C-alpha positions as CSV (number, residue, x, y, z in Angstrom):
1,X,4.2,-19.7,6.6
2,X,7.9,-19.4,5.8
3,X,10.3,-21.8,7.4
4,X,10.5,-21.7,11.2
5,X,14.1,-20.3,11.0
6,X,12.8,-17.2,9.2
7,X,10.7,-16.1,12.2
8,X,13.4,-17.0,14.7
9,X,15.9,-14.9,12.8
10,X,13.5,-12.0,12.5
11,X,12.9,-12.0,16.3
12,X,16.6,-12.3,17.1
13,X,17.3,-9.3,14.8
14,X,14.5,-7.3,16.6
15,X,15.9,-8.1,20.0
16,X,19.4,-7.0,18.9
17,X,18.1,-3.6,17.8
18,X,16.3,-2.9,21.1
19,X,17.5,-2.3,24.7
20,X,15.3,-3.5,27.6
21,X,11.8,-4.4,28.6
22,X,9.2,-6.4,26.7
23,X,7.7,-6.1,23.2
24,X,4.0,-6.8,22.8
25,X,2.8,-7.4,19.3
26,X,-1.0,-7.7,19.1
27,X,-2.6,-10.0,16.6
28,X,-6.1,-9.2,15.2
29,X,-9.5,-10.6,16.0
30,X,-12.5,-11.6,13.9
31,X,-14.6,-8.5,13.2
32,X,-18.4,-8.8,12.8
33,X,-20.3,-7.3,9.9
34,X,-23.8,-7.0,11.3
35,X,-24.1,-9.6,14.0
36,X,-21.6,-11.6,16.0
37,X,-21.3,-14.7,13.9
38,X,-21.3,-13.0,10.5
39,X,-17.7,-11.8,10.2
40,X,-15.6,-10.0,7.7
41,X,-12.8,-12.0,6.1
42,X,-10.1,-12.3,8.7
43,X,-6.9,-10.3,8.1
44,X,-4.0,-10.7,10.5
45,X,-1.9,-7.8,11.7
46,X,1.1,-7.5,9.4
47,X,3.7,-6.9,12.1
48,X,2.4,-10.0,14.0
49,X,2.6,-12.0,10.8
50,X,6.2,-10.8,10.1
51,X,7.5,-11.9,13.5
52,X,5.2,-14.9,14.2
53,X,3.7,-16.0,10.8
54,X,0.6,-17.3,12.5
55,X,-2.6,-16.4,10.6
56,X,-5.2,-17.0,13.2
57,X,-7.3,-14.6,15.3
58,X,-7.0,-14.0,19.0
59,X,-3.2,-14.1,19.3
60,X,-0.5,-11.9,20.8
61,X,3.3,-12.3,20.9
62,X,5.4,-11.1,23.8
63,X,9.1,-10.8,23.4
64,X,11.2,-10.4,26.5
65,X,14.2,-8.4,25.5
66,X,16.2,-9.2,28.7
67,X,16.2,-12.9,28.4
68,X,15.6,-13.1,24.6
69,X,12.5,-15.3,25.0
70,X,9.3,-15.2,23.0
71,X,5.9,-16.3,24.3
72,X,2.8,-16.9,22.2
73,X,-0.5,-16.0,23.9
74,X,-3.7,-17.4,22.4
75,X,-7.0,-19.2,22.8
76,X,-7.1,-23.0,22.6
77,X,-9.8,-24.3,20.2
78,X,-12.7,-26.2,21.8
79,X,-14.7,-29.2,20.5
80,X,-17.5,-26.8,19.4
81,X,-14.9,-24.9,17.3
82,X,-13.9,-28.1,15.7
83,X,-17.5,-29.1,14.9
84,X,-18.0,-25.8,13.0
85,X,-14.5,-25.4,11.5
86,X,-12.9,-28.8,11.3
87,X,-9.7,-29.9,13.0
88,X,-7.6,-27.0,14.3
89,X,-4.0,-26.8,15.3
90,X,-3.3,-26.5,19.1
91,X,-1.7,-23.4,20.5
92,X,1.5,-25.3,21.1
93,X,1.5,-26.6,17.5
94,X,1.3,-23.1,16.2
95,X,4.0,-21.8,18.5
96,X,6.3,-24.7,17.5
97,X,5.9,-23.8,13.8
98,X,7.0,-20.3,14.5
99,X,9.9,-21.5,16.7
100,X,8.4,-20.1,19.9
101,X,9.2,-22.3,22.9
102,X,6.4,-21.1,25.2
103,X,2.7,-20.9,24.7
104,X,0.2,-19.6,27.3
105,X,-3.5,-18.8,27.5
106,X,-4.6,-15.4,26.3
107,X,-6.3,-14.8,29.6
108,X,-2.9,-14.8,31.4
109,X,-1.5,-11.9,29.3
110,X,-3.0,-9.0,31.4
111,X,-1.3,-10.4,34.6
112,X,2.0,-10.7,32.8
113,X,1.8,-7.1,31.6
114,X,0.8,-6.0,35.1
115,X,3.8,-7.7,36.6
116,X,6.1,-6.0,34.0
117,X,4.6,-2.7,34.9
118,X,5.0,-3.2,38.6
119,X,8.7,-4.0,38.1
120,X,9.1,-0.8,36.1
121,X,9.9,-2.6,32.9
122,X,9.2,-0.8,29.6
123,X,6.4,-2.3,27.6
124,X,7.0,-1.5,23.9
125,X,3.9,-1.5,21.7
126,X,3.1,-0.4,18.2
127,X,0.3,2.1,17.3
128,X,-3.0,0.1,17.6
129,X,-5.5,0.7,14.8
130,X,-8.2,-1.9,15.6
131,X,-10.8,-0.7,18.2
132,X,-10.8,-4.0,20.0
133,X,-7.0,-3.9,20.5
134,X,-7.2,-0.3,21.7
135,X,-9.8,-1.2,24.3
136,X,-7.7,-4.2,25.6
137,X,-4.5,-2.2,25.7
138,X,-6.2,0.7,27.5
139,X,-7.5,-1.7,30.2
140,X,-4.3,-3.8,30.5
141,X,-2.0,-0.9,30.7
142,X,-4.4,1.1,32.9
143,X,-4.4,4.2,30.7
144,X,-7.1,6.2,29.0
145,X,-7.6,6.1,25.3
146,X,-6.1,9.5,25.0
147,X,-3.0,8.4,27.0
148,X,-2.8,5.2,24.9
149,X,-2.1,7.4,21.8
150,X,1.2,8.5,23.5
151,X,2.2,4.9,24.4
152,X,3.7,3.5,21.2
153,X,7.4,3.0,21.4
154,X,9.4,5.1,18.8
155,X,12.3,2.8,19.5
156,X,10.3,-0.2,18.5
157,X,8.7,1.5,15.5
158,X,12.1,2.5,14.1
159,X,13.4,-1.0,14.6
160,X,10.4,-2.6,12.8
161,X,10.5,-0.1,9.9
162,X,14.3,-0.7,9.4
163,X,13.8,-4.5,9.3
164,X,10.6,-4.7,7.3
165,X,11.8,-2.2,4.7
166,X,14.4,-4.5,3.3
167,X,12.6,-7.4,1.6
168,X,14.0,-10.9,1.9
169,X,14.3,-13.1,-1.3
170,X,11.4,-15.2,-0.2
171,X,9.3,-12.0,0.3
172,X,10.2,-10.9,-3.2
173,X,9.1,-14.2,-4.5
174,X,5.7,-13.7,-2.8
175,X,5.4,-10.2,-4.2
176,X,6.2,-11.4,-7.7
177,X,3.4,-13.9,-7.5
178,X,1.1,-11.1,-6.3
179,X,2.1,-8.9,-9.2
180,X,1.6,-11.7,-11.7
181,X,-1.9,-12.4,-10.4
182,X,-2.5,-8.7,-10.5
183,X,-1.3,-8.7,-14.1
184,X,-3.8,-11.3,-15.0
185,X,-6.5,-9.2,-13.4
186,X,-5.6,-6.1,-15.5
187,X,-5.2,-8.1,-18.7
188,X,-8.7,-9.6,-18.2
189,X,-10.2,-6.1,-17.6
190,X,-8.7,-4.8,-20.8
191,X,-9.9,-7.8,-22.8
192,X,-13.5,-7.8,-21.4
193,X,-14.3,-4.1,-21.3
194,X,-17.1,-3.0,-23.7
195,X,-19.3,0.0,-24.0
196,X,-22.5,-0.6,-22.2
197,X,-20.9,-2.6,-19.4
198,X,-20.9,-1.2,-15.9
199,X,-17.7,-0.7,-13.9
200,X,-19.0,-3.2,-11.4
201,X,-18.9,-6.0,-13.9
202,X,-15.2,-5.4,-14.6
203,X,-14.6,-5.1,-10.8
204,X,-16.3,-8.5,-10.3
205,X,-14.1,-10.1,-13.0
206,X,-10.9,-9.0,-11.5
207,X,-11.8,-9.8,-7.9
208,X,-12.7,-13.3,-9.0
209,X,-9.2,-13.8,-10.4
210,X,-7.6,-12.6,-7.2
211,X,-9.8,-15.0,-5.1
212,X,-9.4,-17.8,-7.6
213,X,-5.6,-17.6,-7.3
214,X,-5.9,-18.5,-3.6
215,X,-5.7,-15.0,-2.1
216,X,-7.7,-11.8,-1.8
217,X,-7.6,-8.2,-2.9
218,X,-4.8,-6.2,-1.4
219,X,-7.1,-3.2,-1.2
220,X,-10.5,-2.1,-2.5
221,X,-10.8,-2.0,-6.3
222,X,-10.6,1.3,-8.1
223,X,-12.3,0.6,-11.5
224,X,-13.7,3.8,-12.9
225,X,-14.4,6.0,-15.9
226,X,-14.0,9.0,-13.5
227,X,-10.3,8.6,-13.1
228,X,-9.8,12.1,-11.9
229,X,-11.4,11.0,-8.6
230,X,-8.2,9.6,-7.1
231,X,-9.7,7.0,-4.7
232,X,-13.0,6.3,-6.5
233,X,-14.3,3.0,-5.1
234,X,-17.8,3.4,-6.7
235,X,-18.5,1.1,-9.6
236,X,-22.0,2.2,-10.7
237,X,-21.1,4.0,-13.9
238,X,-21.7,2.7,-17.4
239,X,-18.7,2.5,-19.8
240,X,-19.4,4.8,-22.7
241,X,-17.5,5.4,-26.0
242,X,-14.9,8.0,-25.8
243,X,-14.1,7.4,-22.2
244,X,-11.1,6.0,-20.4
245,X,-11.1,3.3,-17.7
246,X,-8.7,3.7,-14.9
247,X,-8.1,0.4,-13.0
248,X,-6.0,0.5,-9.8
249,X,-6.1,-2.7,-7.9
250,X,-4.0,-5.6,-6.8
251,X,-3.9,-9.2,-5.5
252,X,-2.8,-10.3,-2.1
253,X,-1.2,-13.7,-1.8
254,X,-2.4,-16.3,0.7
255,X,0.6,-15.1,2.8
256,X,-0.7,-11.6,2.5
257,X,2.0,-10.0,0.3
258,X,0.5,-7.3,-1.9
259,X,0.5,-6.3,-5.5
260,X,-0.5,-2.8,-6.6
261,X,-0.8,-2.0,-10.3
262,X,-2.6,0.7,-12.2
263,X,-3.4,0.7,-15.9
264,X,-5.6,3.1,-18.0
265,X,-7.2,2.1,-21.2
266,X,-9.9,3.4,-23.6
267,X,-13.5,2.1,-23.7
268,X,-13.0,2.1,-27.5
269,X,-10.5,-0.1,-29.2
270,X,-8.1,2.8,-29.7
271,X,-7.1,6.0,-27.8
272,X,-8.3,9.3,-29.2
273,X,-5.6,11.8,-30.2
274,X,-6.2,13.8,-27.0
275,X,-6.1,10.6,-24.9
276,X,-2.9,9.5,-26.6
277,X,-1.1,12.8,-25.8
278,X,-1.9,12.7,-22.1
279,X,-1.3,8.9,-21.8
280,X,2.1,9.2,-23.5
281,X,3.0,12.1,-21.2
282,X,2.3,9.9,-18.1
283,X,4.1,6.9,-19.6
284,X,7.2,8.9,-20.5
285,X,7.4,10.3,-17.0
286,X,7.0,6.8,-15.4
287,X,9.7,5.3,-17.6
288,X,12.1,8.2,-17.0
289,X,11.6,8.0,-13.2
290,X,12.0,4.2,-13.1
291,X,15.2,4.4,-15.1
292,X,16.7,6.7,-12.3
293,X,15.9,4.3,-9.4
294,X,18.9,3.1,-7.5
295,X,20.2,3.1,-3.9
296,X,21.0,6.6,-2.6
297,X,18.4,8.5,-4.7
298,X,15.8,10.4,-2.8
299,X,12.3,9.5,-3.8
300,X,11.2,13.1,-3.4
301,X,13.6,14.0,-6.2
302,X,12.1,11.3,-8.4
303,X,8.7,12.8,-7.6
304,X,9.8,16.2,-8.8
305,X,11.4,14.6,-11.9
306,X,8.0,13.0,-12.7
307,X,6.2,16.3,-12.2
308,X,8.8,18.1,-14.4
309,X,8.5,15.5,-17.2
310,X,4.7,15.7,-17.3
311,X,4.8,19.5,-17.1
312,X,7.1,19.7,-20.1
313,X,4.6,17.4,-22.0
314,X,1.7,19.6,-21.0
315,X,3.6,22.7,-22.2
316,X,4.1,21.0,-25.6
317,X,0.4,20.3,-25.7
318,X,-0.4,23.9,-24.8
319,X,-1.8,23.5,-21.4
320,X,1.1,25.0,-19.5
321,X,3.5,27.8,-20.4
322,X,6.7,29.4,-19.2
323,X,9.7,27.8,-17.5
324,X,8.6,24.4,-16.3
325,X,11.3,24.0,-13.7
326,X,9.9,27.2,-12.1
327,X,6.4,25.9,-12.5
328,X,7.2,22.7,-10.6
329,X,9.1,24.6,-7.9
330,X,6.2,27.0,-7.5
331,X,3.6,24.2,-7.3
332,X,1.7,24.9,-10.5
333,X,2.3,21.4,-12.0
334,X,0.4,19.8,-9.1
335,X,-2.9,21.1,-10.5
336,X,-2.6,18.0,-12.7
337,X,-0.6,15.7,-10.4
338,X,-2.0,16.2,-6.9
339,X,-0.8,12.9,-5.4
340,X,2.6,11.4,-4.5
341,X,4.8,9.4,-6.9
342,X,4.5,6.2,-4.9
343,X,5.0,4.4,-1.6
344,X,6.5,1.3,0.0
345,X,4.7,-2.0,-0.6
346,X,5.1,-5.4,1.0
347,X,2.8,-7.1,3.6
348,X,0.7,-4.0,3.3
349,X,-0.2,-2.2,0.1
350,X,0.9,1.0,1.8
351,X,3.6,-0.9,3.7
352,X,3.8,-0.2,7.5
353,X,1.5,2.8,7.2
354,X,0.0,1.9,10.6
355,X,3.4,2.8,12.1
356,X,3.3,6.3,10.8
357,X,4.3,7.7,7.4
358,X,6.9,10.0,8.9
359,X,8.8,6.9,10.2
360,X,8.3,4.8,7.1
361,X,8.5,7.3,4.2
362,X,10.7,10.0,5.7
363,X,12.7,8.5,8.5
364,X,14.2,11.8,9.5
365,X,16.2,12.0,6.3
366,X,14.1,14.7,4.6
367,X,11.4,17.0,5.9
368,X,7.9,16.4,4.6
369,X,6.4,19.3,2.6
370,X,3.1,20.9,3.6
371,X,2.6,22.3,0.1
372,X,-0.2,21.0,-2.1
373,X,0.9,18.0,-4.2
374,X,4.1,17.4,-2.3
375,X,2.3,17.0,1.0
376,X,0.6,13.8,-0.5
377,X,4.0,12.1,-1.1
378,X,4.1,9.1,1.2
379,X,7.7,8.3,0.4
380,X,10.4,10.9,0.3
381,X,13.4,9.3,1.9
382,X,16.6,7.9,0.3
383,X,16.1,4.6,-1.5
384,X,18.0,1.5,-0.3
385,X,18.7,-1.9,-1.7
386,X,15.8,-4.2,-0.9
387,X,13.1,-1.6,-0.8
388,X,10.0,-2.3,-3.0
389,X,8.2,0.8,-4.1
390,X,5.3,1.8,-6.4
391,X,5.9,4.2,-9.2
392,X,2.6,5.8,-10.2
393,X,2.6,9.2,-11.9
394,X,-0.7,10.5,-13.2
395,X,-2.3,13.4,-14.9
396,X,-5.8,14.4,-13.9
397,X,-8.3,17.1,-14.9
398,X,-10.4,17.9,-11.8
399,X,-13.1,20.4,-12.8
400,X,-13.6,21.7,-9.2
401,X,-9.9,22.2,-8.6
402,X,-9.4,23.9,-12.0
403,X,-12.3,26.2,-11.3
404,X,-11.0,27.2,-7.9
405,X,-7.5,27.9,-9.1
406,X,-8.8,29.8,-12.2
407,X,-11.0,32.0,-10.0
408,X,-8.1,32.8,-7.9
409,X,-5.8,33.2,-10.9
410,X,-3.4,30.9,-9.2
411,X,-0.3,30.2,-11.2
412,X,-1.7,32.0,-14.3
413,X,1.9,32.6,-15.5
414,X,2.2,28.8,-15.9
415,X,-1.3,27.4,-16.6
416,X,-3.2,28.1,-19.8
417,X,-6.7,28.1,-18.3
418,X,-8.4,28.8,-21.6
419,X,-7.0,25.7,-23.2
420,X,-8.2,23.6,-20.3
421,X,-11.8,24.0,-21.3
422,X,-11.4,21.3,-23.9
423,X,-10.2,18.9,-21.1
424,X,-12.9,19.4,-18.5
425,X,-14.4,15.9,-19.2
426,X,-11.1,14.1,-19.8
427,X,-10.9,12.4,-16.3
428,X,-7.4,11.1,-15.7
429,X,-4.6,8.7,-16.5
430,X,-2.4,6.8,-14.0
431,X,0.2,4.1,-14.8
432,X,1.8,2.2,-11.9
433,X,4.3,-0.6,-11.4
434,X,6.0,-2.2,-8.4
435,X,9.7,-1.9,-8.4
436,X,12.5,-3.5,-6.4
437,X,15.6,-1.4,-5.6
438,X,18.6,-3.6,-6.4
439,X,22.3,-3.2,-5.6
440,X,23.0,-1.1,-8.7
441,X,19.6,-0.1,-10.0
442,X,16.1,-1.6,-10.1
443,X,13.9,-4.4,-11.3
444,X,10.2,-4.2,-12.2
445,X,8.5,-7.0,-10.4
446,X,6.5,-9.6,-12.3
447,X,5.9,-10.4,-15.9
448,X,5.3,-7.4,-18.1
449,X,1.8,-6.0,-18.1
450,X,0.7,-4.2,-21.3
451,X,1.2,-0.5,-20.9
452,X,2.5,1.1,-24.1
453,X,-0.2,2.5,-26.4
454,X,0.5,-0.2,-29.0
455,X,0.3,-2.9,-26.4
456,X,-2.9,-1.6,-24.8
457,X,-4.6,-1.2,-28.2
458,X,-3.5,-4.6,-29.3
459,X,-5.1,-6.1,-26.2
460,X,-8.3,-4.1,-26.8
461,X,-8.5,-5.5,-30.3
462,X,-7.9,-9.1,-29.1
């Protein structure tokens, strides 16, 4: 946990942003894998963590906006719990560490909510995503599951997004640590990869580093020679000469702050000429975009800038033709770049995504496009000082997508389909870093992780 004063200040700021009623922040519970006592690793709700800091299951935080008082609801550990898990803090001890004056039994919470409802007091909740919390809230608030979907408070969501979007110095410190552990994971993968290995062996190496650093993975590992499959979590392929390995993964610190880095490297010691051209096109786009990061810039404009940079490179290679600004505007460039440039990152790898991307990534500042490619952009809004974002352009050659567009002769004025035959088995390249928006520009978090062609090849030869 951070210092007690941190959580007290966060709750005071939240209270100041809202009007009346009570705020209910649900913590998470243990979740069973295949029988009750065999549980998945516990992960606390990030909003509960942000305002309470307590990383234990079976908790809820109630904030009374009218008297500015917080109450922690939880379950007191029994002697049986202590026998199996060792000494445990009391409910009042946990509340005191968070600066919460009052602690009550979890069993009392339904009656407290019923009293608030009877008095006509608004109960502000965030969108529940865990089934067990949905079931409890449905019963406690006396609404159906369908009605529960309409219950989350837009006022509360906006307040939480505004607060959590601006990272505190201590949060940046946590994220730098996450990125540095993630850098060690990527370096190890580049050093150990050999033809004949399986993707799973590399995935095991990098996960071990994350766990060994005292944390966990911030999301499931993407470690694949099929980099054109954007979220490929299968690790059963063998590494073969002439292939690329795309690794997209990150460490989560013990306090649950995330790193999210992508690197792409050759199975061989060096890139082939074809691989070098595509890789350099992605790297040039990433570096150009990062250099334009500063407060007041719309991320959707950076996305288009990345698309234009990569389209110009593809035109130079002979894969695209015509006016590239027109090609990007029309949507032709998104055959090769079908995902968004990046997203917010913090306590969640896709920070606050449970609250709704339209609140987090657009905030009423820009309308989200429904067009292919742009529709996948999670963050389009104007950047502000204190935001931490990912910058992850990529170029992909997806045979099924190419075949569909070619059959329809879609964007044939901009795409040289005959030249694409030589790239059907290329897969893809993505390069990603985590970037802090500063007062006058940006700072890439963490120690440098090899990403130029020379740096990657030097590591492959090490």
